[in-house]
Residue frames as qw, qx, qy, qz and C-alpha x, y, z in Angstrom:
[[0.004, 0.889, 0.459, 0.004, 0.00, 0.02, -0.01],
 [0.335, 0.641, -0.055, 0.689, 1.10, 3.62, -0.55],
 [0.326, -0.102, -0.523, 0.781, 2.35, 5.70, 2.35],
 [0.100, -0.782, -0.614, 0.050, -0.54, 7.41, 4.17],
 [0.148, 0.659, 0.027, 0.737, -0.95, 11.16, 4.13],
 [0.190, -0.069, -0.586, 0.784, -0.53, 13.12, 7.32],
 [0.266, -0.710, -0.543, -0.360, -3.71, 14.34, 9.09],
 [0.031, 0.453, -0.305, 0.837, -4.31, 17.03, 11.64],
 [0.466, -0.567, -0.654, 0.184, -5.40, 16.84, 15.27],
 [0.231, -0.899, -0.234, 0.291, -6.36, 20.33, 16.44],
 [0.282, 0.943, -0.163, -0.067, -4.12, 21.77, 13.75],
 [0.330, -0.631, 0.686, 0.147, -1.07, 19.65, 14.50],
 [0.739, 0.403, -0.445, -0.305, -0.05, 17.44, 11.57],
 [0.658, -0.355, 0.649, -0.142, 0.44, 13.79, 12.49],
 [0.921, 0.344, 0.177, -0.042, 2.02, 11.16, 10.29],
 [0.803, 0.059, 0.208, 0.555, 5.06, 10.37, 8.13],
 [0.388, 0.538, 0.108, 0.740, 7.34, 13.39, 7.68],
 [0.283, -0.761, 0.030, -0.583, 6.28, 15.02, 10.93],
 [0.035, 0.406, -0.745, 0.528, 7.73, 14.93, 14.45],
 [0.313, -0.247, -0.912, 0.093, 6.26, 12.24, 16.72],
 [0.451, -0.528, -0.136, -0.706, 2.89, 13.07, 18.22],
 [0.264, 0.076, -0.828, 0.490, 3.22, 12.38, 21.95],
 [0.572, -0.521, -0.327, -0.543, 0.04, 11.55, 23.88],
 [0.029, 0.249, -0.742, 0.621, 0.23, 11.71, 27.66],
 [0.553, -0.367, -0.672, -0.329, -2.35, 9.26, 28.96],
 [0.293, -0.455, 0.416, -0.731, -3.84, 10.43, 32.26],
 [0.530, -0.186, -0.823, -0.087, -6.11, 7.43, 32.73],
 [0.589, -0.691, -0.398, -0.130, -7.03, 7.09, 36.42],
 [0.628, 0.008, -0.339, 0.701, -3.88, 8.71, 37.74],
 [0.152, -0.588, 0.012, -0.794, -5.88, 11.72, 38.90],
 [0.283, -0.097, -0.842, 0.449, -6.79, 9.47, 41.87],
 [0.184, -0.684, -0.705, -0.024, -10.27, 10.96, 42.04],
 [0.261, -0.684, -0.180, 0.657, -9.07, 14.54, 42.60],
 [0.486, 0.806, 0.288, 0.176, -9.93, 17.12, 39.93],
 [0.137, -0.947, 0.260, 0.131, -7.18, 19.41, 41.23],
 [0.584, -0.362, 0.656, 0.313, -4.68, 16.65, 40.59],
 [0.638, 0.498, 0.537, 0.236, -6.15, 16.22, 37.10],
 [0.219, 0.976, 0.007, 0.013, -5.50, 19.90, 36.39],
 [0.356, -0.770, 0.495, 0.190, -1.95, 19.50, 37.65],
 [0.707, 0.024, 0.648, 0.283, -1.44, 16.47, 35.44],
 [0.524, 0.774, 0.301, 0.191, -2.52, 18.55, 32.40],
 [0.076, -0.965, 0.241, 0.067, -0.07, 21.25, 33.51],
 [0.569, -0.493, 0.614, 0.235, 2.72, 18.69, 33.79],
 [0.714, 0.330, 0.559, 0.263, 1.98, 17.21, 30.38],
 [0.343, 0.926, 0.110, 0.112, 2.05, 20.67, 28.79],
 [0.234, -0.887, 0.388, 0.084, 5.30, 21.60, 30.52],
 [0.688, -0.252, 0.633, 0.251, 6.90, 18.32, 29.44],
 [0.128, 0.450, -0.534, -0.705, 6.16, 19.21, 25.81],
 [0.349, 0.254, 0.900, 0.058, 3.55, 16.52, 25.07],
 [0.108, -0.121, -0.496, -0.853, 1.22, 17.24, 22.17],
 [0.595, -0.376, -0.367, -0.609, -1.93, 15.91, 23.82],
 [0.213, -0.164, 0.806, -0.528, -3.32, 14.74, 27.11],
 [0.508, -0.137, -0.696, -0.488, -5.83, 11.89, 26.93],
 [0.509, -0.197, 0.527, -0.651, -8.65, 10.99, 29.23],
 [0.131, -0.118, -0.968, -0.177, -10.81, 7.90, 29.41],
 [0.461, -0.074, 0.058, -0.882, -14.59, 8.37, 29.24],
 [0.552, -0.211, -0.784, -0.189, -16.64, 5.66, 30.93],
 [0.536, -0.493, 0.363, -0.581, -18.38, 4.83, 34.16],
 [0.261, -0.202, 0.932, -0.148, -18.24, 1.55, 36.01],
 [0.605, 0.359, 0.598, -0.382, -21.79, 0.88, 34.75],
 [0.612, 0.687, -0.135, -0.368, -21.02, 1.63, 31.06],
 [0.287, 0.605, -0.738, -0.085, -17.96, -0.60, 30.97],
 [0.285, 0.033, -0.951, 0.114, -19.13, -3.57, 33.09],
 [0.619, -0.557, -0.321, -0.451, -21.71, -4.63, 35.69],
 [0.304, -0.549, 0.593, -0.505, -21.50, -4.85, 39.46],
 [0.963, -0.034, -0.137, -0.231, -21.01, -8.59, 39.74],
 [0.324, -0.600, 0.731, -0.040, -18.70, -11.13, 41.29],
 [0.925, 0.143, 0.344, -0.078, -17.61, -14.38, 39.69],
 [0.706, -0.054, 0.456, 0.539, -15.24, -15.75, 37.08],
 [0.397, 0.503, 0.366, 0.675, -13.95, -12.99, 34.83],
 [0.171, -0.879, -0.202, -0.398, -15.47, -10.27, 36.99],
 [0.602, -0.770, 0.197, 0.082, -13.02, -10.81, 39.86],
 [0.493, 0.740, -0.446, 0.106, -9.38, -10.29, 38.84],
 [0.937, -0.339, 0.028, 0.080, -6.99, -13.00, 39.91],
 [0.775, -0.013, 0.121, 0.619, -3.66, -11.96, 38.38],
 [0.366, 0.576, 0.147, 0.716, -1.61, -8.85, 37.65],
 [0.113, 0.261, -0.291, 0.913, -1.57, -5.41, 39.26],
 [0.483, -0.248, 0.044, -0.839, -5.25, -5.47, 40.12],
 [0.497, -0.106, -0.862, -0.006, -5.55, -9.02, 41.51],
 [0.190, -0.308, -0.758, 0.543, -8.16, -9.38, 44.23],
 [0.225, 0.355, 0.179, -0.890, -10.42, -6.64, 42.91],
 [0.519, 0.531, 0.670, -0.008, -13.54, -6.80, 40.84],
 [0.332, 0.370, 0.418, 0.760, -13.81, -5.04, 37.47],
 [0.168, -0.843, -0.408, -0.307, -16.60, -2.85, 38.84],
 [0.559, -0.749, -0.089, 0.343, -14.53, -1.78, 41.83],
 [0.577, -0.137, 0.288, 0.752, -11.51, -1.00, 39.68],
 [0.205, 0.478, 0.449, 0.727, -13.46, 1.12, 37.21],
 [0.311, -0.879, -0.357, -0.045, -15.31, 2.95, 39.96],
 [0.565, -0.632, 0.053, 0.528, -11.94, 4.05, 41.26],
 [0.499, -0.126, 0.429, 0.742, -10.23, 4.76, 37.93],
 [0.295, 0.693, 0.554, 0.355, -12.95, 6.53, 35.94],
 [0.162, -0.022, -0.030, 0.986, -12.81, 10.23, 35.18],
 [0.219, 0.599, 0.622, -0.455, -16.15, 11.81, 36.21],
 [0.374, 0.544, 0.555, 0.506, -17.96, 13.06, 33.13],
 [0.068, -0.962, -0.261, -0.039, -18.79, 16.38, 34.76],
 [0.502, -0.621, 0.252, 0.548, -15.04, 17.03, 34.97],
 [0.658, 0.268, 0.492, 0.503, -14.56, 16.76, 31.22],
 [0.258, 0.892, 0.226, 0.294, -15.59, 20.29, 30.11],
 [0.326, -0.923, 0.193, 0.069, -13.30, 21.88, 32.70],
 [0.717, -0.320, 0.484, 0.387, -10.42, 19.56, 31.83],
 [0.591, 0.518, 0.433, 0.440, -10.79, 20.23, 28.08],
 [0.067, 0.970, 0.097, 0.211, -10.91, 23.96, 28.72],
 [0.533, -0.766, 0.294, 0.208, -7.88, 23.84, 31.05],
 [0.740, 0.001, 0.480, 0.472, -5.92, 21.99, 28.37],
 [0.411, 0.772, 0.301, 0.381, -6.84, 24.66, 25.80],
 [0.185, -0.978, 0.078, -0.062, -5.58, 27.37, 28.11],
 [0.612, -0.577, 0.468, 0.271, -2.29, 25.47, 28.57],
 [0.355, 0.681, -0.484, -0.419, -1.83, 25.02, 24.82],
 [0.113, -0.196, 0.970, 0.084, -2.16, 21.26, 24.84],
 [0.578, -0.052, -0.509, -0.636, -4.81, 19.19, 23.02],
 [0.405, -0.085, 0.790, -0.453, -7.22, 17.13, 25.09],
 [0.680, 0.044, -0.457, -0.572, -9.24, 14.20, 23.78],
 [0.573, -0.289, 0.629, -0.439, -10.42, 10.88, 25.12],
 [0.163, 0.047, -0.963, -0.207, -11.11, 7.18, 24.75],
 [0.673, -0.108, 0.080, -0.727, -14.86, 6.45, 24.69],
 [0.117, -0.158, 0.977, -0.082, -15.88, 3.01, 25.87],
 [0.280, 0.463, 0.838, -0.066, -19.50, 2.97, 24.74],
 [0.207, 0.593, 0.522, 0.578, -21.94, 4.82, 22.51],
 [0.253, -0.918, -0.303, 0.024, -22.99, 7.28, 25.21],
 [0.528, -0.585, 0.163, 0.593, -19.35, 8.30, 25.68],
 [0.412, 0.209, 0.492, 0.737, -18.94, 8.92, 21.92],
 [0.021, -0.801, -0.477, -0.362, -22.02, 11.16, 21.96],
 [0.446, -0.840, -0.148, 0.270, -20.82, 12.97, 25.07],
 [0.535, -0.363, 0.298, 0.703, -17.36, 13.64, 23.61],
 [0.300, 0.470, 0.533, 0.636, -18.85, 14.74, 20.30],
 [0.174, -0.907, -0.363, -0.122, -20.78, 17.39, 22.28],
 [0.487, -0.755, 0.105, 0.426, -17.45, 18.60, 23.67],
 [0.525, 0.825, -0.197, -0.071, -16.03, 18.90, 20.12],
 [0.720, -0.448, 0.463, 0.256, -13.31, 16.36, 20.84],
 [0.312, 0.741, -0.423, -0.416, -10.67, 16.69, 18.09],
 [0.437, 0.318, -0.829, -0.142, -9.94, 12.94, 17.91],
 [0.869, -0.295, 0.111, -0.381, -11.11, 9.61, 19.29],
 [0.082, 0.473, -0.874, 0.081, -9.06, 6.75, 20.68],
 [0.910, -0.141, -0.205, -0.331, -10.27, 3.14, 20.67],
 [0.411, -0.606, 0.661, -0.162, -8.60, 1.09, 23.38],
 [0.182, 0.298, -0.919, -0.181, -7.13, -2.35, 22.69],
 [0.217, 0.156, 0.905, -0.331, -9.84, -4.07, 24.69],
 [0.477, 0.579, 0.370, -0.548, -12.55, -2.35, 22.62],
 [0.084, 0.422, -0.629, -0.647, -10.97, -2.95, 19.19],
 [0.012, 0.148, 0.965, 0.217, -13.28, -5.95, 18.68],
 [0.202, 0.630, 0.593, -0.459, -16.38, -3.79, 19.38],
 [0.311, 0.202, 0.540, 0.755, -16.94, -2.95, 15.72],
 [0.052, -0.821, -0.521, -0.227, -20.17, -1.00, 16.34],
 [0.391, -0.824, -0.073, 0.403, -18.24, 1.28, 18.72],
 [0.473, -0.196, 0.427, 0.745, -15.42, 1.67, 16.15],
 [0.201, 0.503, 0.608, 0.580, -17.95, 2.62, 13.46],
 [0.192, -0.898, -0.395, 0.029, -19.75, 5.10, 15.73],
 [0.426, -0.682, 0.131, 0.580, -16.48, 6.89, 16.57],
 [0.417, 0.041, 0.556, 0.718, -15.51, 6.83, 12.87],
 [0.130, 0.706, 0.609, 0.339, -18.81, 8.49, 11.89],
 [0.248, -0.841, -0.187, 0.443, -17.86, 11.60, 13.88],
 [0.553, 0.796, 0.023, 0.247, -15.45, 12.45, 11.04],
 [0.246, -0.882, 0.397, -0.057, -12.60, 13.07, 13.48],
 [0.402, 0.507, -0.760, 0.066, -9.26, 11.24, 13.36],
 [0.918, -0.299, -0.010, -0.260, -9.45, 7.75, 14.84],
 [0.139, 0.583, -0.774, 0.204, -6.58, 6.22, 16.77],
 [0.926, -0.187, -0.098, -0.311, -6.90, 2.50, 17.56],
 [0.255, -0.585, 0.759, -0.125, -4.71, 0.36, 19.79],
 [0.761, 0.242, -0.513, -0.316, -4.09, -3.24, 18.69],
 [0.179, -0.406, 0.825, -0.351, -3.12, -5.04, 21.89],
 [0.513, 0.011, 0.814, -0.271, -4.12, -8.72, 21.91],
 [0.691, 0.516, 0.098, -0.496, -5.74, -8.43, 18.46],
 [0.713, 0.072, 0.615, 0.329, -5.20, -10.98, 15.71],
 [0.159, -0.120, 0.494, 0.846, -4.41, -9.94, 12.16],
 [0.069, -0.487, -0.765, -0.416, -8.03, -10.60, 11.19],
 [0.238, -0.762, -0.523, 0.300, -9.40, -8.54, 14.07],
 [0.227, -0.499, 0.112, 0.829, -7.18, -5.57, 13.15],
 [0.066, 0.094, 0.657, 0.745, -8.28, -5.80, 9.54],
 [0.134, -0.630, -0.753, -0.136, -11.94, -5.93, 10.62],
 [0.236, -0.737, -0.318, 0.548, -11.55, -2.82, 12.79],
 [0.167, -0.326, 0.345, 0.864, -9.86, -0.89, 9.99],
 [0.024, -0.301, -0.769, -0.563, -12.56, -1.95, 7.55],
 [0.184, -0.717, -0.659, 0.135, -15.33, -0.99, 10.00],
 [0.215, -0.642, -0.092, 0.731, -13.75, 2.43, 10.46],
 [0.083, -0.167, 0.529, 0.828, -13.33, 3.03, 6.71],
 [0.050, -0.443, -0.827, -0.342, -16.81, 1.76, 5.93],
 [0.187, -0.787, -0.517, 0.279, -18.16, 4.32, 8.41],
 [0.259, 0.934, 0.120, 0.215, -16.32, 7.13, 6.64],
 [0.526, -0.750, 0.219, 0.335, -13.02, 7.38, 8.54],
 [0.677, 0.690, -0.127, 0.222, -10.17, 8.66, 6.40],
 [0.093, 0.725, -0.523, 0.439, -7.70, 9.66, 9.12],
 [0.933, -0.327, -0.101, -0.113, -6.76, 6.44, 10.91],
 [0.134, 0.657, -0.692, 0.268, -3.78, 5.61, 13.10],
 [0.922, -0.216, -0.317, -0.060, -3.06, 2.13, 14.40],
 [0.198, -0.753, 0.555, -0.291, -1.00, 1.88, 17.55],
 [0.689, 0.112, -0.704, 0.130, 1.01, -1.24, 18.03],
 [0.464, -0.574, 0.344, -0.581, 0.38, -2.28, 21.61],
 [0.509, -0.019, -0.845, 0.160, 1.16, -5.09, 24.02],
 [0.528, -0.603, -0.096, -0.590, -1.53, -5.15, 26.69],
 [0.735, -0.218, -0.516, 0.382, 0.72, -6.25, 29.54],
 [0.197, -0.856, 0.017, -0.478, 0.71, -4.02, 32.63],
 [0.127, 0.783, -0.373, -0.481, 3.63, -3.47, 32.69],
 [0.896, 0.441, -0.057, -0.016, 5.07, -4.98, 29.49],
 [0.698, -0.435, 0.342, 0.454, 8.60, -6.43, 29.66],
 [0.175, 0.738, -0.356, -0.546, 10.77, -4.70, 27.10],
 [0.174, -0.243, 0.900, 0.318, 11.63, -8.07, 25.62],
 [0.315, 0.453, 0.834, -0.021, 7.96, -8.52, 24.72],
 [0.169, 0.624, 0.076, -0.759, 7.53, -5.11, 23.09],
 [0.578, 0.327, 0.698, 0.267, 7.80, -6.68, 19.58],
 [0.104, 0.707, -0.029, -0.699, 8.44, -3.38, 17.79],
 [0.167, -0.105, 0.776, 0.599, 8.87, -5.20, 14.49],
 [0.219, 0.578, 0.785, -0.040, 5.08, -5.09, 14.25],
 [0.067, 0.708, 0.129, -0.691, 5.11, -1.36, 13.62],
 [0.074, 0.390, -0.587, -0.706, 6.30, -1.59, 10.03],
 [0.043, 0.208, 0.948, 0.237, 3.96, -4.47, 9.26],
 [0.136, 0.661, 0.607, -0.420, 0.92, -2.54, 10.45],
 [0.131, 0.657, -0.166, -0.724, 1.85, 0.32, 8.12],
 [0.051, 0.237, -0.803, -0.544, 2.45, -1.99, 5.14],
 [0.065, 0.300, 0.951, 0.045, -0.65, -4.13, 5.67],
 [0.053, 0.728, 0.643, -0.234, -3.17, -1.34, 6.25],
 [0.331, 0.502, 0.273, 0.751, -1.77, 1.79, 4.64],
 [0.335, -0.888, -0.252, -0.188, -2.33, 3.91, 7.73],
 [0.038, 0.722, -0.468, 0.507, -0.24, 6.06, 10.05],
 [0.824, -0.232, -0.503, 0.117, 1.22, 3.89, 12.81],
 [0.129, -0.721, 0.413, -0.542, 2.46, 4.43, 16.33],
 [0.508, -0.005, -0.800, 0.318, 2.98, 2.76, 19.71],
 [0.586, -0.655, 0.010, -0.477, 0.88, 2.60, 22.82],
 [0.523, 0.364, -0.678, 0.367, 3.55, 1.66, 25.31],
 [0.727, -0.625, -0.049, -0.281, 3.32, -0.02, 28.70],
 [0.789, 0.088, -0.365, 0.486, 7.02, -0.79, 29.25],
 [0.479, -0.780, -0.121, 0.384, 8.99, 0.91, 31.98],
 [0.421, -0.461, 0.288, 0.726, 11.07, 3.88, 30.95],
 [0.405, 0.766, -0.014, -0.498, 11.52, 5.62, 27.59],
 [0.239, -0.407, 0.757, 0.451, 13.90, 3.38, 25.62],
 [0.409, 0.307, 0.845, 0.153, 11.21, 1.36, 23.86],
 [0.342, 0.841, 0.376, -0.186, 9.17, 4.32, 22.53],
 [0.013, -0.802, 0.379, 0.461, 12.30, 6.06, 21.37],
 [0.306, -0.182, 0.859, 0.368, 13.29, 2.92, 19.47],
 [0.430, 0.549, 0.714, -0.059, 9.79, 2.73, 18.05],
 [0.242, 0.875, 0.012, -0.419, 10.16, 6.14, 16.44],
 [0.101, -0.560, 0.693, 0.443, 13.29, 4.94, 14.65],
 [0.271, 0.111, 0.936, 0.194, 11.17, 2.09, 13.29],
 [0.056, -0.307, -0.602, -0.735, 8.48, 4.39, 11.92],
 [0.188, -0.641, -0.703, 0.244, 6.13, 5.17, 14.82],
 [0.095, 0.496, 0.181, 0.844, 4.52, 8.56, 14.24],
 [0.524, -0.631, -0.040, -0.571, 2.45, 8.56, 17.44],
 [0.404, 0.089, -0.791, 0.451, 3.60, 7.63, 20.95],
 [0.582, -0.602, -0.154, -0.525, 1.11, 7.10, 23.77],
 [0.486, 0.103, -0.710, 0.499, 2.38, 6.69, 27.32],
 [0.520, -0.739, -0.423, -0.065, 0.71, 6.73, 30.73],
 [0.334, 0.384, -0.367, 0.779, 1.97, 9.40, 33.11],
 [0.532, -0.715, -0.449, 0.057, 1.47, 10.46, 36.69],
 [0.082, -0.930, 0.212, -0.290, 2.84, 13.08, 39.06],
 [0.113, -0.563, 0.785, -0.234, 4.60, 10.60, 41.33],
 [0.639, -0.014, -0.747, -0.185, 4.48, 6.83, 41.23],
 [0.220, -0.010, -0.781, 0.584, 4.75, 6.90, 45.01],
 [0.394, -0.021, 0.191, -0.899, 1.32, 8.58, 45.17],
 [0.373, 0.185, 0.900, -0.130, -0.32, 5.37, 44.01],
 [0.539, 0.444, -0.078, -0.711, -3.21, 5.00, 41.62],
 [0.903, 0.195, 0.339, -0.177, -4.51, 2.26, 39.31],
 [0.804, 0.560, -0.010, 0.200, -1.87, 2.82, 36.62],
 [0.213, -0.930, 0.295, 0.041, 0.99, 4.28, 38.62],
 [0.752, -0.374, 0.485, 0.244, 3.36, 1.33, 38.31],
 [0.634, 0.225, 0.505, 0.541, 3.77, 1.67, 34.52],
 [0.181, 0.945, 0.246, 0.118, 3.41, 5.45, 34.29],
 [0.554, 0.314, -0.127, 0.760, 6.09, 8.06, 33.71],
 [0.287, -0.727, -0.310, 0.541, 6.73, 10.93, 36.08],
 [0.289, 0.932, 0.104, -0.191, 6.91, 14.47, 34.60],
 [0.131, -0.758, 0.538, 0.344, 10.69, 14.56, 34.12],
 [0.484, -0.039, 0.841, 0.241, 10.54, 11.15, 32.45],
 [0.489, 0.707, 0.509, -0.052, 7.75, 12.35, 30.18],
 [0.128, 0.924, -0.203, -0.297, 9.91, 15.32, 29.22],
 [0.311, -0.478, 0.756, 0.321, 12.78, 12.92, 28.45],
 [0.552, 0.331, 0.759, 0.096, 10.39, 10.90, 26.27],
 [0.385, 0.883, 0.207, -0.173, 9.31, 13.97, 24.30],
 [0.006, 0.847, -0.452, -0.279, 12.91, 15.05, 23.78],
 [0.444, -0.305, 0.816, 0.210, 14.17, 11.55, 23.05],
 [0.596, 0.474, 0.646, 0.049, 11.52, 10.73, 20.48],
 [0.312, 0.928, 0.005, -0.204, 12.09, 14.08, 18.76],
 [0.161, -0.703, 0.635, 0.277, 15.84, 13.40, 18.56],
 [0.553, 0.018, 0.820, 0.148, 15.20, 9.88, 17.23],
 [0.539, 0.723, 0.426, -0.077, 12.91, 11.30, 14.55],
 [0.167, 0.928, -0.250, -0.222, 15.43, 13.95, 13.54],
 [0.346, -0.546, 0.731, 0.219, 18.16, 11.31, 13.43],
 [0.772, 0.305, 0.557, -0.023, 16.33, 9.10, 10.89],
 [0.037, -0.601, 0.430, 0.672, 17.26, 11.39, 8.00],
 [0.721, 0.538, -0.183, -0.397, 17.57, 10.10, 4.42],
 [0.927, -0.071, 0.331, 0.160, 18.97, 6.84, 2.98],
 [0.612, 0.749, -0.078, 0.243, 21.02, 8.85, 0.48],
 [0.731, -0.273, -0.044, 0.624, 24.79, 9.11, 0.98],
 [0.200, 0.848, 0.137, 0.472, 25.20, 12.85, 1.21],
 [0.457, 0.108, -0.420, 0.776, 27.85, 14.92, 3.03],
 [0.335, -0.821, -0.462, 0.014, 26.40, 16.58, 6.08],
 [0.070, 0.906, -0.141, 0.393, 27.45, 20.09, 7.21],
 [0.637, -0.704, 0.303, -0.082, 28.94, 18.65, 10.40],
 [0.915, -0.001, 0.273, 0.296, 31.21, 16.39, 8.31],
 [0.524, 0.826, -0.025, 0.206, 32.73, 19.07, 6.13],
 [0.166, -0.864, 0.454, -0.136, 35.51, 20.00, 8.56],
 [0.770, -0.323, 0.549, 0.020, 36.46, 16.30, 8.78],
 [0.816, 0.578, 0.025, 0.003, 37.17, 15.93, 5.05],
 [0.236, 0.841, -0.466, 0.142, 40.66, 17.21, 5.52],
 [0.436, -0.519, 0.707, -0.202, 41.51, 14.33, 7.83],
 [0.953, 0.212, 0.153, -0.152, 40.69, 11.55, 5.36],
 [0.670, -0.318, 0.505, 0.442, 43.58, 9.54, 3.98],
 [0.605, 0.789, -0.027, -0.106, 45.32, 10.52, 0.70],
 [0.872, 0.185, -0.001, 0.454, 48.66, 10.05, -1.09],
 [0.163, -0.970, 0.176, 0.051, 51.58, 12.02, 0.29],
 [0.621, 0.535, -0.456, 0.346, 55.28, 12.18, -0.33],
 [0.759, -0.650, -0.018, -0.027, 56.81, 10.71, 2.82],
 [0.675, -0.398, 0.270, 0.560, 60.48, 10.90, 1.74],
 [0.152, 0.745, -0.243, -0.602, 62.19, 13.46, -0.56],
 [0.775, 0.348, 0.492, 0.192, 62.01, 12.45, -4.24],
 [0.189, -0.469, 0.386, 0.772, 64.39, 13.83, -6.85],
 [0.593, 0.562, -0.110, -0.566, 63.19, 14.72, -10.35],
 [0.605, 0.415, -0.630, -0.255, 63.07, 11.58, -12.48],
 [0.089, -0.247, 0.907, -0.328, 63.27, 9.27, -9.43],
 [0.429, -0.237, -0.804, -0.336, 60.88, 6.35, -9.28],
 [0.535, -0.388, 0.213, -0.720, 57.87, 6.56, -6.98],
 [0.479, 0.023, -0.872, 0.099, 57.81, 3.64, -4.57],
 [0.617, -0.630, -0.450, -0.140, 56.00, 2.55, -1.41],
 [0.625, -0.279, -0.303, 0.663, 59.01, 3.89, 0.49],
 [0.201, -0.069, -0.001, 0.977, 58.48, 7.48, -0.66],
 [0.415, -0.172, -0.222, -0.865, 54.74, 7.71, -1.26],
 [0.108, -0.205, -0.938, 0.258, 52.10, 6.39, 1.15],
 [0.360, -0.619, -0.492, -0.495, 48.42, 6.72, 2.06],
 [0.331, -0.201, -0.572, 0.723, 48.34, 8.89, 5.20],
 [0.081, -0.897, -0.431, 0.062, 46.29, 11.62, 6.79],
 [0.388, 0.457, 0.354, -0.718, 45.47, 14.47, 5.92],
 [0.603, 0.430, 0.671, 0.025, 43.31, 14.34, 2.81],
 [0.218, 0.820, -0.094, -0.521, 44.71, 16.96, 0.40],
 [0.112, -0.404, 0.783, 0.460, 46.49, 14.49, -1.90],
 [0.519, 0.103, -0.644, -0.552, 45.28, 11.99, -4.48],
 [0.856, -0.240, 0.063, -0.454, 42.82, 9.32, -3.47],
 [0.486, -0.459, 0.744, -0.016, 44.50, 6.20, -1.96],
 [0.844, 0.304, 0.434, -0.081, 42.94, 4.06, -4.72],
 [0.545, 0.817, -0.187, -0.032, 45.40, 5.70, -7.17],
 [0.441, -0.697, 0.558, 0.094, 48.45, 4.27, -5.43],
 [0.786, 0.032, 0.575, 0.227, 48.82, 1.17, -7.68],
 [0.578, 0.747, 0.240, 0.225, 48.78, 3.46, -10.77],
 [0.039, -0.966, 0.249, -0.059, 51.37, 5.81, -9.30],
 [0.683, -0.506, 0.497, 0.174, 53.90, 3.23, -8.13],
 [0.736, 0.091, 0.501, 0.446, 56.70, 2.74, -10.64],
 [0.371, 0.844, 0.225, 0.316, 56.17, 6.05, -12.35],
 [0.561, 0.030, -0.152, 0.813, 58.76, 8.89, -12.17],
 [0.139, -0.788, -0.328, 0.503, 58.53, 12.29, -10.52],
 [0.455, 0.792, 0.221, 0.342, 58.40, 15.24, -12.90],
 [0.142, 0.762, -0.291, 0.561, 60.34, 17.41, -10.46],
 [0.251, 0.155, -0.747, 0.595, 61.77, 17.47, -6.98],
 [0.592, -0.558, -0.379, -0.442, 59.14, 16.55, -4.42],
 [0.002, 0.445, -0.629, 0.637, 59.70, 17.37, -0.76],
 [0.266, -0.232, -0.898, 0.264, 58.58, 15.22, 2.13],
 [0.080, 0.480, 0.558, -0.673, 55.07, 16.24, 3.28],
 [0.241, 0.225, -0.360, -0.873, 53.86, 17.21, -0.23],
 [0.686, 0.305, 0.540, -0.381, 50.32, 16.07, -1.16],
 [0.323, -0.095, 0.759, 0.558, 50.74, 14.10, -4.38],
 [0.533, 0.609, 0.179, -0.560, 48.95, 15.22, -7.52],
 [0.827, 0.353, 0.392, 0.193, 48.90, 13.79, -11.05],
 [0.349, 0.927, -0.101, 0.094, 50.64, 16.94, -12.29],
 [0.311, -0.769, 0.559, -0.001, 53.74, 15.82, -10.37],
 [0.732, -0.098, 0.670, 0.076, 53.89, 12.38, -12.05],
 [0.125, 0.402, -0.650, -0.633, 55.34, 11.62, -15.48],
 [0.205, -0.036, -0.898, -0.387, 53.03, 9.87, -17.92]]
């Protein structure tokens, strides 16, 4: 498939040829305190992130209050809790959203969200959300994908746990519903994800298979994996963040602190700038080094008419003489005139 065109989120171009779009995922790290949510937005803006992302659901729109197999978590960070209890704690109250969106606008950072059901899509549409994110767990909810796509806003979809067929179905559902600006985020839905399981080789395949902008929703610790992802073609990086992991919260263990988020923004930008072009072209920083390349020099005085040998002409630094590849053609020829030690050799000095 051909390379996708860039698209805009709140005026910021996203896609190939543009600096990585960094999304700071707040999730439930506000810990139920709207003041902390405002401070998280401030921290994301100060770190240089392009967007801060919320999650729009209630415990009742994402699950039911029930205990039993599947509803009670047995493994991982949230073992011993029910889904309902977890989502009650982690959700962002809907009546906060207008104030959080407005605060983000004042701080010069884009705010948007992940809807988890149809009512959330409608609610966010009423807030003029500039983009929609489909979480990995909802990628198989094709009616939800289609509903978000019909808003006409850019659609970002995480692919954690999804099969090739499920990803293709989600992309088709989005396109059939009118979506033209689609980004797929490679994702491993492990919380946290060991770096050895990050499987960044998937990034290029997603782009080739689906002809969309690609990125990474990352749950590894630290910033090394997302920086590497940019070098492999990721145009969007999503990462959970918090003010301090020591403060606790449902996602704190795999979230970045503000200084780490800043390092992520700077590191991914540097990685993007470093990709450059596959063409072999002299860079401005290299020009001063040209003089130190090897070339042919007279290393012992040569009299006019004397034979040039390996004893009196060698390949050495600096680089003002003939190219070293000319040495076999020069050897055995005679000097046209006296040549002093330290002279850069030129064809004008050689007979024949």
